[in-house]
C-alpha positions, 0 to 999 in steps of 0.5 A: 431791925423791926419784925414784919407782920402778915395781917389778914382778915378773912371770911370763908365761904367754903371751908371744906375748900379753904382747908387745902389753902391751909395745907399748901401754905406751912412751905413759904411759911417755913422758908420765910420764918413766918411764924403764927400768933393768931390762926382763928381762935376766939374774937370780939369786934368792939368797934367799926367792922372785921371779917370773921376770922383773923390771922397774925403772922410775925417774919424776921423783918418787913422785907421778909414778910413782903417776900413770902406773900410774892413768892411763887410758893405762897401765890400757888397756895393762894390760888387755893384760897381765892374761890373760897373766901373773901380777904382783907390782907395787910402786912405791916412793919412792926414798932420798936419804940417806947412801949407802955410802962407795965404795972401788976401785969395779969398772968399770963395764959397759954394763949395771948390775946391781941388788939387788931385796930385798922384807923383813919385819923380825921383830926391828929391834935386831939387824936394825940391826947388820946395817944398819951391818956391811953399808955398807962392803962395799956401797961397797967394790963401788960399791952405791948405794941407789935405794930404802932402806925409805920410802913405797910401795904395792902395786898388785898381787899381794903383797910384803913390808913394805920395799923396798930397791934398789941399783945396782951398775956391773955385775951381775958386781960385784953378784953378787960383792958378795953373795957376797963373804966380807964381805957374808956376814958381815954377813948373819948379823945379819939371818938370823933377824931378817927374811924377805927376798925377794932377787932380783940382776938385770942392768940394761937399756941400750935405748930409754929408754921 
């Protein structure tokens, strides 16, 4: 069964007030087994727009991710966040299909790296060429899909119609993949055929909940 993911992008206006929200969320996350893969950390917006803080939380399945968000425990915590931040919040279904074929995988780091992309595809046929051309490059840098299209619900703010999340062995590998000549060549098939907001984010290695 595919996993489920919370993907909030947040601009915090009052950090002290926001800390009360962060302190209130662990009971809901633990109850529904939502573990943190990204929680702040270094990031680089490489295309489009994105808010300053990124979170990625993995749940056992899409239903659990939705149920946690709608739960009384999380909704009570959420009220502490609303006065102190603006948020675009996507809940997405995980991916269980074929993965890029791995090459000589870069060394793993304590903190993984991630691509989080939200796209609107404007011309599907050229976009399919991009999806085929980028696979060898992603595999060479150790990229695997956590989310690749699939069901999603925008619970707050706004996001584009398609979401993709890729996990890499390190933040450095995630950046190097995007900057590589081979990926930039594949990207040309996407340019002009999709609108994309893409951020590359450092993973989190602290407490799960």
